[in-house]
N, CA, C and O atoms as a CHARMM CRD file, in Angstrom:
* protein
*
  356
    1    1 MET  N      0.84000  -1.18400   0.00000 PROA 1      0.00000
    2    1 MET  CA     0.00000   0.00000   0.00000 PROA 1      0.00000
    3    1 MET  C      0.88200   1.24300   0.00000 PROA 1      0.00000
    4    1 MET  O      1.87400   1.30000   0.72700 PROA 1      0.00000
    5    2 THR  N      0.53100   2.22600  -0.80100 PROA 2      0.00000
    6    2 THR  CA     1.27200   3.47100  -0.83600 PROA 2      0.00000
    7    2 THR  C      0.45000   4.56600  -0.16800 PROA 2      0.00000
    8    2 THR  O     -0.77700   4.59200  -0.26600 PROA 2      0.00000
    9    3 THR  N      1.13800   5.45300   0.50100 PROA 3      0.00000
   10    3 THR  CA     0.45100   6.56300   1.14700 PROA 3      0.00000
   11    3 THR  C      1.09200   7.86600   0.70100 PROA 3      0.00000
   12    3 THR  O      2.28100   7.92300   0.38900 PROA 3      0.00000
   13    4 SER  N      0.28500   8.89600   0.68100 PROA 4      0.00000
   14    4 SER  CA     0.77500  10.22800   0.35400 PROA 4      0.00000
   15    4 SER  C      0.71300  11.09100   1.59200 PROA 4      0.00000
   16    4 SER  O     -0.12700  10.88500   2.46800 PROA 4      0.00000
   17    5 THR  N      1.59900  12.05000   1.65600 PROA 5      0.00000
   18    5 THR  CA     1.68500  12.97800   2.76800 PROA 5      0.00000
   19    5 THR  C      1.59800  14.39000   2.21500 PROA 5      0.00000
   20    5 THR  O      2.05200  14.65700   1.10300 PROA 5      0.00000
   21    6 THR  N      1.01900  15.28400   2.98500 PROA 6      0.00000
   22    6 THR  CA     0.94100  16.67900   2.58100 PROA 6      0.00000
   23    6 THR  C      1.71300  17.52200   3.59900 PROA 6      0.00000
   24    6 THR  O      1.60900  17.30600   4.80600 PROA 6      0.00000
   25    7 THR  N      2.48700  18.48400   3.09300 PROA 7      0.00000
   26    7 THR  CA     3.24900  19.36900   3.96600 PROA 7      0.00000
   27    7 THR  C      3.31700  20.77200   3.37000 PROA 7      0.00000
   28    7 THR  O      3.13600  20.97300   2.16900 PROA 7      0.00000
   29    8 THR  N      3.58200  21.73100   4.24700 PROA 8      0.00000
   30    8 THR  CA     3.89500  23.08900   3.80900 PROA 8      0.00000
   31    8 THR  C      5.28200  23.48100   4.29100 PROA 8      0.00000
   32    8 THR  O      5.71100  24.61800   4.09500 PROA 8      0.00000
   33    9 ASP  N      5.98200  22.55100   4.91700 PROA 9      0.00000
   34    9 ASP  CA     7.31500  22.81600   5.47500 PROA 9      0.00000
   35    9 ASP  C      8.35900  22.89500   4.35900 PROA 9      0.00000
   36    9 ASP  O      8.59000  21.92600   3.63700 PROA 9      0.00000
   37   10 HSD  N      8.97000  24.04600   4.23500 PROA 10     0.00000
   38   10 HSD  CA     9.93600  24.28300   3.15400 PROA 10     0.00000
   39   10 HSD  C     11.11500  23.32300   3.20700 PROA 10     0.00000
   40   10 HSD  O     11.54000  22.81500   2.16900 PROA 10     0.00000
   41   11 ASP  N     11.64700  23.06700   4.38700 PROA 11     0.00000
   42   11 ASP  CA    12.79900  22.16600   4.51200 PROA 11     0.00000
   43   11 ASP  C     12.44800  20.74300   4.08700 PROA 11     0.00000
   44   11 ASP  O     13.24300  20.07700   3.42300 PROA 11     0.00000
   45   12 THR  N     11.26400  20.27800   4.46600 PROA 12     0.00000
   46   12 THR  CA    10.82600  18.93500   4.08800 PROA 12     0.00000
   47   12 THR  C     10.70200  18.81500   2.56800 PROA 12     0.00000
   48   12 THR  O     11.14300  17.83000   1.97600 PROA 12     0.00000
   49   13 ILE  N     10.10200  19.82100   1.95000 PROA 13     0.00000
   50   13 ILE  CA     9.91500  19.81900   0.49500 PROA 13     0.00000
   51   13 ILE  C     11.26800  19.81500  -0.20800 PROA 13     0.00000
   52   13 ILE  O     11.49300  19.03400  -1.13300 PROA 13     0.00000
   53   14 ARG  N     12.15300  20.67900   0.23100 PROA 14     0.00000
   54   14 ARG  CA    13.46900  20.77900  -0.41300 PROA 14     0.00000
   55   14 ARG  C     14.26400  19.48600  -0.24900 PROA 14     0.00000
   56   14 ARG  O     14.87300  19.01200  -1.20800 PROA 14     0.00000
   57   15 ARG  N     14.26700  18.91000   0.95800 PROA 15     0.00000
   58   15 ARG  CA    14.98600  17.65000   1.20200 PROA 15     0.00000
   59   15 ARG  C     14.42300  16.52100   0.33900 PROA 15     0.00000
   60   15 ARG  O     15.18000  15.74900  -0.25000 PROA 15     0.00000
   61   16 TRP  N     13.08100  16.42500   0.26300 PROA 16     0.00000
   62   16 TRP  CA    12.44000  15.38400  -0.53200 PROA 16     0.00000
   63   16 TRP  C     12.87500  15.51200  -1.99100 PROA 16     0.00000
   64   16 TRP  O     13.28700  14.52800  -2.60500 PROA 16     0.00000
   65   17 ALA  N     12.78400  16.72000  -2.54400 PROA 17     0.00000
   66   17 ALA  CA    13.13000  16.94600  -3.95200 PROA 17     0.00000
   67   17 ALA  C     14.60900  16.66400  -4.21200 PROA 17     0.00000
   68   17 ALA  O     14.94400  15.95600  -5.16200 PROA 17     0.00000
   69   18 GLU  N     15.48300  17.20000  -3.39200 PROA 18     0.00000
   70   18 GLU  CA    16.92000  17.03800  -3.61400 PROA 18     0.00000
   71   18 GLU  C     17.36900  15.59300  -3.45400 PROA 18     0.00000
   72   18 GLU  O     18.32400  15.17100  -4.10600 PROA 18     0.00000
   73   19 ALA  N     16.69800  14.82400  -2.59500 PROA 19     0.00000
   74   19 ALA  CA    17.03200  13.40800  -2.43000 PROA 19     0.00000
   75   19 ALA  C     16.73200  12.62000  -3.70900 PROA 19     0.00000
   76   19 ALA  O     17.23200  11.51100  -3.89700 PROA 19     0.00000
   77   20 ARG  N     15.90900  13.20900  -4.58300 PROA 20     0.00000
   78   20 ARG  CA    15.52800  12.56700  -5.84500 PROA 20     0.00000
   79   20 ARG  C     16.10700  13.32100  -7.04100 PROA 20     0.00000
   80   20 ARG  O     15.64000  13.16500  -8.16900 PROA 20     0.00000
   81   21 ASP  N     17.11900  14.13300  -6.78500 PROA 21     0.00000
   82   21 ASP  CA    17.75200  14.96900  -7.80800 PROA 21     0.00000
   83   21 ASP  C     16.75800  15.91700  -8.46800 PROA 21     0.00000
   84   21 ASP  O     16.87300  16.21600  -9.65700 PROA 21     0.00000
   85   22 GLY  N     15.78100  16.38900  -7.69600 PROA 22     0.00000
   86   22 GLY  CA    14.79500  17.33500  -8.19900 PROA 22     0.00000
   87   22 GLY  C     15.21000  18.77000  -7.93700 PROA 22     0.00000
   88   22 GLY  O     15.86500  19.07000  -6.93900 PROA 22     0.00000
   89   23 ASN  N     14.82300  19.64800  -8.84100 PROA 23     0.00000
   90   23 ASN  CA    15.13900  21.07000  -8.73400 PROA 23     0.00000
   91   23 ASN  C     13.87900  21.89000  -8.97800 PROA 23     0.00000
   92   23 ASN  O     12.99900  21.47200  -9.73000 PROA 23     0.00000
   93   24 PRO  N     13.79100  23.05600  -8.34500 PROA 24     0.00000
   94   24 PRO  CA    12.61000  23.89700  -8.52000 PROA 24     0.00000
   95   24 PRO  C     12.55800  24.48500  -9.92800 PROA 24     0.00000
   96   24 PRO  O     13.58600  24.82600 -10.51300 PROA 24     0.00000
   97   25 ALA  N     11.34500  24.59600 -10.45700 PROA 25     0.00000
   98   25 ALA  CA    11.16800  25.13300 -11.80300 PROA 25     0.00000
   99   25 ALA  C      9.78600  25.77000 -11.92600 PROA 25     0.00000
  100   25 ALA  O      8.88500  25.51100 -11.12900 PROA 25     0.00000
  101   26 LEU  N      9.65200  26.60900 -12.94700 PROA 26     0.00000
  102   26 LEU  CA     8.37400  27.21400 -13.31900 PROA 26     0.00000
  103   26 LEU  C      8.03500  26.79100 -14.74100 PROA 26     0.00000
  104   26 LEU  O      8.91500  26.69200 -15.59600 PROA 26     0.00000
  105   27 VAL  N      6.75700  26.54300 -14.98500 PROA 27     0.00000
  106   27 VAL  CA     6.29600  26.27000 -16.34000 PROA 27     0.00000
  107   27 VAL  C      6.06200  27.61800 -17.01200 PROA 27     0.00000
  108   27 VAL  O      5.21900  28.39800 -16.57000 PROA 27     0.00000
  109   28 ARG  N      6.79200  27.88500 -18.05600 PROA 28     0.00000
  110   28 ARG  CA     6.70700  29.14300 -18.78700 PROA 28     0.00000
  111   28 ARG  C      5.34100  29.31100 -19.44500 PROA 28     0.00000
  112   28 ARG  O      4.75100  28.35100 -19.94300 PROA 28     0.00000
  113   29 GLY  N      4.84900  30.55500 -19.43800 PROA 29     0.00000
  114   29 GLY  CA     3.61600  30.86900 -20.14400 PROA 29     0.00000
  115   29 GLY  C      2.35400  30.41000 -19.45000 PROA 29     0.00000
  116   29 GLY  O      1.35200  30.12700 -20.10600 PROA 29     0.00000
  117   30 THR  N      2.38900  30.33200 -18.12300 PROA 30     0.00000
  118   30 THR  CA     1.22500  29.84000 -17.38700 PROA 30     0.00000
  119   30 THR  C      0.76200  30.83000 -16.32900 PROA 30     0.00000
  120   30 THR  O      0.52100  30.44700 -15.18400 PROA 30     0.00000
  121   31 GLY  N      0.63700  32.09400 -16.70200 PROA 31     0.00000
  122   31 GLY  CA     0.13500  33.09200 -15.76100 PROA 31     0.00000
  123   31 GLY  C      1.24200  33.96100 -15.21400 PROA 31     0.00000
  124   31 GLY  O      2.41000  33.82600 -15.57900 PROA 31     0.00000
  125   32 GLU  N      0.84900  34.85100 -14.33300 PROA 32     0.00000
  126   32 GLU  CA     1.76000  35.85900 -13.79800 PROA 32     0.00000
  127   32 GLU  C      2.98800  35.25500 -13.13400 PROA 32     0.00000
  128   32 GLU  O      4.11700  35.63000 -13.45200 PROA 32     0.00000
  129   33 ASP  N      2.77500  34.32800 -12.22100 PROA 33     0.00000
  130   33 ASP  CA     3.89900  33.70200 -11.52000 PROA 33     0.00000
  131   33 ASP  C      4.32900  32.39300 -12.15700 PROA 33     0.00000
  132   33 ASP  O      5.40500  31.88400 -11.84600 PROA 33     0.00000
  133   34 GLY  N      3.52000  31.84300 -13.03400 PROA 34     0.00000
  134   34 GLY  CA     3.81800  30.53900 -13.59600 PROA 34     0.00000
  135   34 GLY  C      3.33600  29.43500 -12.67200 PROA 34     0.00000
  136   34 GLY  O      2.86900  29.69400 -11.56300 PROA 34     0.00000
  137   35 VAL  N      3.45200  28.21900 -13.13700 PROA 35     0.00000
  138   35 VAL  CA     3.06600  27.05000 -12.35700 PROA 35     0.00000
  139   35 VAL  C      4.34100  26.38300 -11.85600 PROA 35     0.00000
  140   35 VAL  O      5.25800  26.10500 -12.62800 PROA 35     0.00000
  141   36 LEU  N      4.38200  26.13400 -10.55600 PROA 36     0.00000
  142   36 LEU  CA     5.55900  25.50100  -9.96200 PROA 36     0.00000
  143   36 LEU  C      5.63000  24.02800 -10.31600 PROA 36     0.00000
  144   36 LEU  O      4.61000  23.35500 -10.46400 PROA 36     0.00000
  145   37 ARG  N      6.84900  23.54500 -10.44600 PROA 37     0.00000
  146   37 ARG  CA     7.10300  22.13000 -10.69000 PROA 37     0.00000
  147   37 ARG  C      8.41500  21.74800 -10.02700 PROA 37     0.00000
  148   37 ARG  O      9.25400  22.60400  -9.74500 PROA 37     0.00000
  149   38 ILE  N      8.58100  20.47100  -9.78500 PROA 38     0.00000
  150   38 ILE  CA     9.87700  19.91800  -9.42800 PROA 38     0.00000
  151   38 ILE  C     10.40200  19.24800 -10.70200 PROA 38     0.00000
  152   38 ILE  O      9.75800  18.35700 -11.25500 PROA 38     0.00000
  153   39 ASP  N     11.56000  19.68200 -11.15300 PROA 39     0.00000
  154   39 ASP  CA    12.17400  19.16500 -12.38100 PROA 39     0.00000
  155   39 ASP  C     13.17200  18.07200 -11.99700 PROA 39     0.00000
  156   39 ASP  O     14.10800  18.31600 -11.23600 PROA 39     0.00000
  157   40 PHE  N     12.96500  16.87800 -12.52400 PROA 40     0.00000
  158   40 PHE  CA    13.84100  15.74900 -12.24100 PROA 40     0.00000
  159   40 PHE  C     14.84000  15.52900 -13.37200 PROA 40     0.00000
  160   40 PHE  O     15.19600  14.39500 -13.69500 PROA 40     0.00000
  161   41 ASN  N     15.28300  16.62800 -13.96100 PROA 41     0.00000
  162   41 ASN  CA    16.29500  16.61400 -15.02400 PROA 41     0.00000
  163   41 ASN  C     15.85400  15.85000 -16.25400 PROA 41     0.00000
  164   41 ASN  O     16.67700  15.29900 -16.98500 PROA 41     0.00000
  165   42 GLU  N     14.56500  15.82000 -16.47500 PROA 42     0.00000
  166   42 GLU  CA    14.00100  15.28500 -17.70700 PROA 42     0.00000
  167   42 GLU  C     13.47200  16.49500 -18.44700 PROA 42     0.00000
  168   42 GLU  O     12.26300  16.68100 -18.58600 PROA 42     0.00000
  169   43 ARG  N     14.39100  17.30700 -18.91400 PROA 43     0.00000
  170   43 ARG  CA    14.08000  18.64100 -19.41000 PROA 43     0.00000
  171   43 ARG  C     12.86400  18.70100 -20.30600 PROA 43     0.00000
  172   43 ARG  O     12.77100  18.03100 -21.33500 PROA 43     0.00000
  173   44 GLU  N     11.94900  19.52200 -19.87500 PROA 44     0.00000
  174   44 GLU  CA    10.79600  19.87500 -20.68400 PROA 44     0.00000
  175   44 GLU  C     11.06800  21.26500 -21.22400 PROA 44     0.00000
  176   44 GLU  O     11.60000  22.11900 -20.51600 PROA 44     0.00000
  177   45 GLU  N     10.71300  21.48800 -22.45000 PROA 45     0.00000
  178   45 GLU  CA    11.02300  22.73900 -23.11000 PROA 45     0.00000
  179   45 GLU  C     10.46200  23.95100 -22.36500 PROA 45     0.00000
  180   45 GLU  O     11.09700  25.00500 -22.33800 PROA 45     0.00000
  181   46 ARG  N      9.30000  23.81400 -21.77100 PROA 46     0.00000
  182   46 ARG  CA     8.66300  24.95200 -21.11300 PROA 46     0.00000
  183   46 ARG  C      9.05500  25.12700 -19.65700 PROA 46     0.00000
  184   46 ARG  O      8.53100  26.02500 -18.99800 PROA 46     0.00000
  185   47 LEU  N      9.94600  24.31500 -19.12900 PROA 47     0.00000
  186   47 LEU  CA    10.36000  24.44700 -17.72900 PROA 47     0.00000
  187   47 LEU  C     11.55700  25.38200 -17.61600 PROA 47     0.00000
  188   47 LEU  O     12.57100  25.19700 -18.28800 PROA 47     0.00000
  189   48 ASP  N     11.42600  26.37700 -16.76400 PROA 48     0.00000
  190   48 ASP  CA    12.52800  27.29200 -16.48100 PROA 48     0.00000
  191   48 ASP  C     13.02200  27.04400 -15.06000 PROA 48     0.00000
  192   48 ASP  O     12.23500  27.11300 -14.11700 PROA 48     0.00000
  193   49 PRO  N     14.31500  26.75800 -14.89000 PROA 49     0.00000
  194   49 PRO  CA    14.84200  26.56700 -13.54000 PROA 49     0.00000
  195   49 PRO  C     14.74100  27.86000 -12.73800 PROA 49     0.00000
  196   49 PRO  O     14.93700  28.95000 -13.27500 PROA 49     0.00000
  197   50 ILE  N     14.43400  27.73100 -11.45300 PROA 50     0.00000
  198   50 ILE  CA    14.41600  28.86100 -10.52500 PROA 50     0.00000
  199   50 ILE  C     15.13400  28.42200  -9.26200 PROA 50     0.00000
  200   50 ILE  O     15.43100  27.23900  -9.09500 PROA 50     0.00000
  201   51 ASN  N     15.41400  29.36400  -8.37000 PROA 51     0.00000
  202   51 ASN  CA    16.04400  28.98400  -7.10700 PROA 51     0.00000
  203   51 ASN  C     14.95800  28.66700  -6.07500 PROA 51     0.00000
  204   51 ASN  O     13.77800  28.95000  -6.28100 PROA 51     0.00000
  205   52 TRP  N     15.38800  28.08000  -4.97500 PROA 52     0.00000
  206   52 TRP  CA    14.42400  27.68500  -3.94700 PROA 52     0.00000
  207   52 TRP  C     13.71900  28.88500  -3.33800 PROA 52     0.00000
  208   52 TRP  O     12.54400  28.78000  -2.98600 PROA 52     0.00000
  209   53 ASP  N     14.39300  30.02200  -3.19900 PROA 53     0.00000
  210   53 ASP  CA    13.73500  31.21000  -2.64100 PROA 53     0.00000
  211   53 ASP  C     12.55300  31.63100  -3.50600 PROA 53     0.00000
  212   53 ASP  O     11.47800  31.93700  -2.99100 PROA 53     0.00000
  213   54 GLU  N     12.75500  31.64600  -4.81600 PROA 54     0.00000
  214   54 GLU  CA    11.67800  32.00900  -5.74000 PROA 54     0.00000
  215   54 GLU  C     10.56100  30.96500  -5.70100 PROA 54     0.00000
  216   54 GLU  O      9.38200  31.31600  -5.71700 PROA 54     0.00000
  217   55 PHE  N     10.92600  29.69400  -5.65100 PROA 55     0.00000
  218   55 PHE  CA     9.94000  28.62000  -5.56500 PROA 55     0.00000
  219   55 PHE  C      9.03600  28.83200  -4.35200 PROA 55     0.00000
  220   55 PHE  O      7.81100  28.78100  -4.46800 PROA 55     0.00000
  221   56 PHE  N      9.63800  29.06800  -3.20000 PROA 56     0.00000
  222   56 PHE  CA     8.84400  29.20500  -1.98200 PROA 56     0.00000
  223   56 PHE  C      8.09500  30.53500  -1.91600 PROA 56     0.00000
  224   56 PHE  O      7.07100  30.62100  -1.23800 PROA 56     0.00000
  225   57 ARG  N      8.57300  31.56500  -2.59500 PROA 57     0.00000
  226   57 ARG  CA     7.82900  32.82300  -2.67400 PROA 57     0.00000
  227   57 ARG  C      6.50500  32.58100  -3.40200 PROA 57     0.00000
  228   57 ARG  O      5.44400  32.99200  -2.93200 PROA 57     0.00000
  229   58 VAL  N      6.58000  31.90900  -4.55200 PROA 58     0.00000
  230   58 VAL  CA     5.37500  31.60200  -5.32500 PROA 58     0.00000
  231   58 VAL  C      4.49800  30.60300  -4.55900 PROA 58     0.00000
  232   58 VAL  O      3.27400  30.72900  -4.55300 PROA 58     0.00000
  233   59 PHE  N      5.11600  29.62900  -3.92600 PROA 59     0.00000
  234   59 PHE  CA     4.42300  28.61900  -3.12400 PROA 59     0.00000
  235   59 PHE  C      3.55900  29.29000  -2.05000 PROA 59     0.00000
  236   59 PHE  O      2.38000  28.96700  -1.90600 PROA 59     0.00000
  237   60 GLU  N      4.14500  30.21400  -1.30800 PROA 60     0.00000
  238   60 GLU  CA     3.40900  30.90200  -0.24000 PROA 60     0.00000
  239   60 GLU  C      2.38200  31.87600  -0.81000 PROA 60     0.00000
  240   60 GLU  O      1.25900  31.95600  -0.31200 PROA 60     0.00000
  241   61 GLN  N      2.75400  32.60100  -1.82800 PROA 61     0.00000
  242   61 GLN  CA     1.85600  33.58600  -2.43700 PROA 61     0.00000
  243   61 GLN  C      0.57200  32.92100  -2.94100 PROA 61     0.00000
  244   61 GLN  O     -0.50600  33.51400  -2.89000 PROA 61     0.00000
  245   62 ASN  N      0.69900  31.68900  -3.42300 PROA 62     0.00000
  246   62 ASN  CA    -0.45200  30.97200  -3.95600 PROA 62     0.00000
  247   62 ASN  C     -1.09200  30.01500  -2.95300 PROA 62     0.00000
  248   62 ASN  O     -1.98000  29.23800  -3.30200 PROA 62     0.00000
  249   63 ASN  N     -0.62900  30.08100  -1.70300 PROA 63     0.00000
  250   63 ASN  CA    -1.21500  29.29200  -0.62100 PROA 63     0.00000
  251   63 ASN  C     -1.26000  27.80400  -0.95900 PROA 63     0.00000
  252   63 ASN  O     -2.30300  27.15600  -0.87000 PROA 63     0.00000
  253   64 LEU  N     -0.08800  27.28000  -1.35400 PROA 64     0.00000
  254   64 LEU  CA     0.00300  25.88900  -1.79000 PROA 64     0.00000
  255   64 LEU  C      0.48100  24.95400  -0.68800 PROA 64     0.00000
  256   64 LEU  O      1.07200  25.38200   0.30300 PROA 64     0.00000
  257   65 ALA  N      0.21600  23.69000  -0.88000 PROA 65     0.00000
  258   65 ALA  CA     0.75000  22.60600  -0.05800 PROA 65     0.00000
  259   65 ALA  C      1.37300  21.59400  -1.00600 PROA 65     0.00000
  260   65 ALA  O      1.01000  21.52400  -2.18100 PROA 65     0.00000
  261   66 PHE  N      2.31000  20.81300  -0.49000 PROA 66     0.00000
  262   66 PHE  CA     3.04500  19.82700  -1.28400 PROA 66     0.00000
  263   66 PHE  C      2.56300  18.43700  -0.90400 PROA 66     0.00000
  264   66 PHE  O      2.73900  18.00200   0.23400 PROA 66     0.00000
  265   67 LEU  N      1.96100  17.74500  -1.85100 PROA 67     0.00000
  266   67 LEU  CA     1.50100  16.38100  -1.67400 PROA 67     0.00000
  267   67 LEU  C      2.56100  15.47500  -2.28300 PROA 67     0.00000
  268   67 LEU  O      2.93600  15.65600  -3.44100 PROA 67     0.00000
  269   68 TYR  N      3.04700  14.50800  -1.52200 PROA 68     0.00000
  270   68 TYR  CA     4.14200  13.67800  -2.01500 PROA 68     0.00000
  271   68 TYR  C      4.06800  12.26800  -1.46200 PROA 68     0.00000
  272   68 TYR  O      3.33300  11.98100  -0.51800 PROA 68     0.00000
  273   69 GLN  N      4.85000  11.40500  -2.07500 PROA 69     0.00000
  274   69 GLN  CA     4.90600  10.00000  -1.70400 PROA 69     0.00000
  275   69 GLN  C      6.36900   9.61800  -1.50800 PROA 69     0.00000
  276   69 GLN  O      7.22000   9.98400  -2.31800 PROA 69     0.00000
  277   70 GLU  N      6.66400   8.88900  -0.44600 PROA 70     0.00000
  278   70 GLU  CA     8.03900   8.44700  -0.18600 PROA 70     0.00000
  279   70 GLU  C      8.41300   7.22000  -1.01700 PROA 70     0.00000
  280   70 GLU  O      9.48600   7.16700  -1.61800 PROA 70     0.00000
  281   71 LYS  N      7.51100   6.23400  -1.04300 PROA 71     0.00000
  282   71 LYS  CA     7.79100   4.94500  -1.70100 PROA 71     0.00000
  283   71 LYS  C      6.65600   4.57000  -2.64000 PROA 71     0.00000
  284   71 LYS  O      5.50300   4.94000  -2.41700 PROA 71     0.00000
  285   72 THR  N      6.99000   3.83400  -3.68800 PROA 72     0.00000
  286   72 THR  CA     5.98100   3.28500  -4.58600 PROA 72     0.00000
  287   72 THR  C      5.42600   1.99200  -3.99000 PROA 72     0.00000
  288   72 THR  O      5.89700   1.53300  -2.94900 PROA 72     0.00000
  289   73 ALA  N      4.44200   1.41600  -4.64000 PROA 73     0.00000
  290   73 ALA  CA     3.83700   0.17000  -4.15600 PROA 73     0.00000
  291   73 ALA  C      4.85500  -0.96100  -4.05200 PROA 73     0.00000
  292   73 ALA  O      4.72500  -1.83200  -3.19200 PROA 73     0.00000
  293   74 ASP  N      5.87100  -0.95700  -4.92100 PROA 74     0.00000
  294   74 ASP  CA     6.88000  -2.02500  -4.86600 PROA 74     0.00000
  295   74 ASP  C      8.03700  -1.70600  -3.92700 PROA 74     0.00000
  296   74 ASP  O      8.99700  -2.47000  -3.83700 PROA 74     0.00000
  297   75 GLY  N      7.94400  -0.56200  -3.21900 PROA 75     0.00000
  298   75 GLY  CA     8.95100  -0.21900  -2.22500 PROA 75     0.00000
  299   75 GLY  C     10.09300   0.64600  -2.72000 PROA 75     0.00000
  300   75 GLY  O     10.96800   1.01500  -1.93600 PROA 75     0.00000
  301   76 SER  N     10.10600   0.97900  -4.00100 PROA 76     0.00000
  302   76 SER  CA    11.18200   1.83600  -4.50200 PROA 76     0.00000
  303   76 SER  C     10.86600   3.30900  -4.22500 PROA 76     0.00000
  304   76 SER  O      9.73400   3.66400  -3.89800 PROA 76     0.00000
  305   77 THR  N     11.87200   4.14000  -4.36200 PROA 77     0.00000
  306   77 THR  CA    11.72300   5.56500  -4.09800 PROA 77     0.00000
  307   77 THR  C     10.75900   6.18400  -5.10400 PROA 77     0.00000
  308   77 THR  O     10.89600   5.99500  -6.31300 PROA 77     0.00000
  309   78 SER  N      9.78800   6.92300  -4.58700 PROA 78     0.00000
  310   78 SER  CA     8.77900   7.54600  -5.44600 PROA 78     0.00000
  311   78 SER  C      9.14600   8.99600  -5.73700 PROA 78     0.00000
  312   78 SER  O      9.71200   9.68800  -4.89200 PROA 78     0.00000
  313   79 ARG  N      8.81800   9.43800  -6.93100 PROA 79     0.00000
  314   79 ARG  CA     8.95100  10.85000  -7.29200 PROA 79     0.00000
  315   79 ARG  C      7.57900  11.50400  -7.43500 PROA 79     0.00000
  316   79 ARG  O      7.47900  12.64500  -7.88600 PROA 79     0.00000
  317   80 PHE  N      6.51900  10.78300  -7.05100 PROA 80     0.00000
  318   80 PHE  CA     5.17700  11.34900  -7.15300 PROA 80     0.00000
  319   80 PHE  C      5.06000  12.57400  -6.25700 PROA 80     0.00000
  320   80 PHE  O      5.36300  12.52300  -5.06500 PROA 80     0.00000
  321   81 ASN  N      4.61400  13.67600  -6.85400 PROA 81     0.00000
  322   81 ASN  CA     4.34300  14.88600  -6.09000 PROA 81     0.00000
  323   81 ASN  C      3.33400  15.72800  -6.83200 PROA 81     0.00000
  324   81 ASN  O      3.16900  15.61400  -8.04700 PROA 81     0.00000
  325   82 LYS  N      2.67100  16.56400  -6.08700 PROA 82     0.00000
  326   82 LYS  CA     1.67200  17.45200  -6.66900 PROA 82     0.00000
  327   82 LYS  C      1.54700  18.66200  -5.75800 PROA 82     0.00000
  328   82 LYS  O      1.54700  18.53800  -4.53400 PROA 82     0.00000
  329   83 LEU  N      1.44100  19.82000  -6.36800 PROA 83     0.00000
  330   83 LEU  CA     1.19400  21.04300  -5.59700 PROA 83     0.00000
  331   83 LEU  C     -0.30700  21.30600  -5.60900 PROA 83     0.00000
  332   83 LEU  O     -0.92700  21.39600  -6.66900 PROA 83     0.00000
  333   84 VAL  N     -0.87500  21.42700  -4.42400 PROA 84     0.00000
  334   84 VAL  CA    -2.32000  21.60700  -4.26900 PROA 84     0.00000
  335   84 VAL  C     -2.59700  22.83200  -3.41500 PROA 84     0.00000
  336   84 VAL  O     -1.73600  23.29100  -2.66400 PROA 84     0.00000
  337   85 ARG  N     -3.79700  23.34900  -3.53800 PROA 85     0.00000
  338   85 ARG  CA    -4.19200  24.47700  -2.68600 PROA 85     0.00000
  339   85 ARG  C     -4.33900  23.98300  -1.24700 PROA 85     0.00000
  340   85 ARG  O     -4.84700  22.88700  -1.01000 PROA 85     0.00000
  341   86 ARG  N     -3.89900  24.78400  -0.30500 PROA 86     0.00000
  342   86 ARG  CA    -3.96600  24.38000   1.10000 PROA 86     0.00000
  343   86 ARG  C     -5.39800  24.14500   1.57100 PROA 86     0.00000
  344   86 ARG  O     -5.63900  23.28000   2.41300 PROA 86     0.00000
  345   87 ASP  N     -6.33200  24.89600   1.04200 PROA 87     0.00000
  346   87 ASP  CA    -7.70700  24.73200   1.49800 PROA 87     0.00000
  347   87 ASP  C     -8.36300  23.45700   0.98300 PROA 87     0.00000
  348   87 ASP  O     -9.46600  23.11800   1.41000 PROA 87     0.00000
  349   88 THR  N     -7.70500  22.74500   0.07400 PROA 88     0.00000
  350   88 THR  CA    -8.23000  21.46300  -0.40800 PROA 88     0.00000
  351   88 THR  C     -7.36400  20.29300   0.01600 PROA 88     0.00000
  352   88 THR  O     -7.69800  19.14000  -0.25700 PROA 88     0.00000
  353   89 ALA  N     -6.24500  20.58100   0.68600 PROA 89     0.00000
  354   89 ALA  CA    -5.28600  19.52200   1.05000 PROA 89     0.00000
  355   89 ALA  C     -5.78800  18.68100   2.21100 PROA 89     0.00000
  356   89 ALA  O     -5.10600  17.75100   2.64100 PROA 89     0.00000
């Protein structure tokens, strides 16, 4: 069985992403601030790298929470994540 966890803790989010070689990014052309993503070095043309300070500025400004999974059903490290509104988390 796999479980997901939701957090707003910046250190937890950063540690989770970096442990999976993930980096903060914005999807270009998706509104004023853009849509946040964690880039796992599978470069998408519309992803622009940003620093963690910028990531968390947009994260807080948009009142987001980070939904993530530690392990997959077979026990391997999961990269599943999703940014959701805090009021729906």
